[in-house]
N, C-alpha and C positions, 0 to 999 in steps of 0.2 A: 220739406217732406213731412207729412203728418203720419205718425204711427198710432194704431189703435190698440196695440197689445204690447205688454212687456213679458218676454218669455223667460226671464231669469231674475227671480227675486228670492231673497233669504229672509228668515225670521230668527228670533231668539233661539229656535231649536238648533240652528247651525253651530251654536256655541260661541261664535265670534261675530254675530250680528245682533242688532240692538232694537228691533221693532217686532211687534206682533203682527199676525195676519190681519187683524182688524185695522191696525194703524196703516199697514201697507194698502189695504183696500180703500181706506179713506183718502190716502194720498193719491192713489190711482184715480179715484173719482174727481178729485180737485184738478188733476191734470188732464181730464177728459179721456182717460183710457177706458176701453170697453171690457178689457180682459187682462188679468195678470196670471202668471204661472208661479205657484209656490214651489220652489225648487231647492229645498235645503240639502246640505251636503250629505253624501252617503256615510254610512257608519264607520268606515275605516279612517276618516279624517279625525284627528284628535279634537275632542270636544263635540263631535257630531252626534246626532241623535241615534238611539238604538234602532235596530232593524224593525222593532215593533212600531216605531213612529210611522213608518211608511205603510205598514199594514192597517193602521188605524186612521189613515187620512180620509177614509170613507165617512168619518163624522163631520167633515167640513161641509158647510152649506155650499151649494153650487153658485150662489150669488150672494155677495156681501156688499152693502152700500151701493147696490146697482151695478157692481162690477162682477163679471164672471170669473170664477176662481178655478184654475186648473190644478189638479193634484199631481205633483211631480217630484223629481229628484235630480240633483246634480251628482250623478254617480261618478265614482273614481275609477279610472283605468288602473289596474293593479300590476300588469305584467305585459310582456311582448305578445302574449296570446290574446290580448285585448279583454281579459276578464274584468268584470265589473264587481263592485262590492255589494250588490243586491242580487239575490237569486231570481231566476226567471219567474217564479210564482208571485213575487212582489212586482217585478217590472211590468208584467202583463196586465196588472190591475190599475196601473197609473195612467193618467191622461197624457203625460209628456215625460220623456226621459232625455236628460242632457247627460253628456259624458265628456270627461276631460282629464288631463294630467294635473296632479297636485303633489306638492312636496309632502313627504312623509307617507304617501300612499303608493306612488310609483317611484321605483328606485332610480330612474333615469338610465340612459344608455347612449350608445352611439346614434348618429343620425339614422342609420339603417334600422337599428333596433326600435327607436322611437317611432319611425315611420311604420314599421310592421305592427307595432302596438296600436297605433291610432287607426290604421286601416282595418285591423281585426275588430276593433270596437265599432267601426262603421258597418261592418258586416253583421253585427248583432241586430236581429230583426226588431228589437225593441228600442233601439237608439234612434232618436229623432233629430238631435242637434249635437254637433261637436262644439264644445265651448272653448273659448280663448286659445285657439290653436297657434296663435302667433307668439305665445310665451317663449322668450328667448332662452329660458332655462331648459326647455325641451325642444331642441332643434329637430325639424322634420324636413323631408323632401317635399316641398310645397307642391310641385307639379303632380307627383304621385298621389299626394293626399287629396288635392282638389279634384283630380280626375276620379278617384275612388268615391268621393262624396257625391259627385254628379252621377256616377254609374249606379250607386245604390240608393240614390235619392235621399240622402241625409243632408240636412241643412248645415251650413257653416256659420258659426256665430262671429259677428263683429261685436266685441265686448267693450262697452263704454268705460268700465272700470279699469281696463288695461291701459287707458290713456290718462288716468287721473291718480288713483291711489294704489293700484296693484300692477304687478308684472311690468315694471318700468323697462323701457327699451323695446316695447312690442310694436311700435309704430311701423317700422320698416317691414317687418315680417307680415303684419296685418295688411299693409298696403299691397304687398306682393300677392298675398292670398286673395285679396279682394279683386285685384286685376286678373288673376288667373280664373277666379270664379266667373267674372264677367265674360272672359274668353270662352269658357266651356259651357256657360249657362247654368252653373250650379246655383242652388237655392241659398239665400242668405237670411239669417235671423239676426236682428239687432237687439241685444240684451243690455239692460242697465247693470246687471249683476249687483243690484242694490243690497247693501248690508245694513241699511237704515232707511226708514220710510221716506226721508227727504230726497233720496236718490231714485225712488221708483219713477219710471218714466223719463229718466235723464239719459238722453241719447245724443247729446250735443256733439261730443268728440267723435263718436262712432259714425254719425251721419256725415261728418266732414270726410272721413276715410272713404265712405261709400260714394260720396260725390266726386272726390278726386279720382277714384277708380272707374267712375263712369257706369256704375251698376244701375240698371233700370228698375223702376218701381215694380214691374211685374215679376222680378226675381226675388223680391223681398217679402218674406212670409207675413210679417206682422204690420205691413201697411194696412191690411184689413184683418180684423179678428176672424171674420168668416173664412178668409183665405187660409189662415192658420188652422182653423178647425177642419176645413176640408182636407188639408194636407194630413192632419192627424187621423182623420177618418179613413183616408185612403191607405194609411199604414196600419189600419185595423182597430183603431180606438172607437169606443162606443160613445157617441155624443147625442144619443136620442133625447137626453134631458134638455138640450138646447131649444127644442121646440116650445118649451114652456116659457122661454125667456126671450122671445123674438123682439120684444119691445126694447130690449137693451141693445 
């Protein structure tokens, strides 16, 4: 399966990532990607960028090295109410909003509390993708989570980094999530979660999970960069600029 977009990429702005936006764009071009989302961590993660960073993303060119650049965030879920660490006035100006649990940002809780938190985040109208929900550190009710994602049309990420350098022990949960997503027809986004340019477009392990789960290509957002853009447009994002770059 060939993917045209990477929905989850970090830069030096995240504090624990090691490449620039330009380096990521060049790597994406080399790998044949049409689009990448720059989704640095929200400001509550230690070492993360100040809130002003996200307000100033408007300075980013829409296309770098022939690759379309989405201005985004990997926001942190803060509590059982599903609050995020960026206010609405910032979220609504971004092209894409990812949300997930992270140590030092969300205190953790019981399975029921974690499930309530992640479902409340799903209900946020600005959230597009829930990232690495298979993290064994934050156990959730998989059935309730996937059904809520399908109901509110929020995509579920299968995160490649969860099978390589981060969140060890995620495989079983991710496979269960993927199988449930196939069952209910929930949308899937496959993200590299690259923290260095050499991992941009690296989906190898995540694709194996998707294959084993039997998820069809029509349910994967980033098989086509235009499918991803249409999804985000349907959620209220303005992509009028894309008309200028149809050759990409």
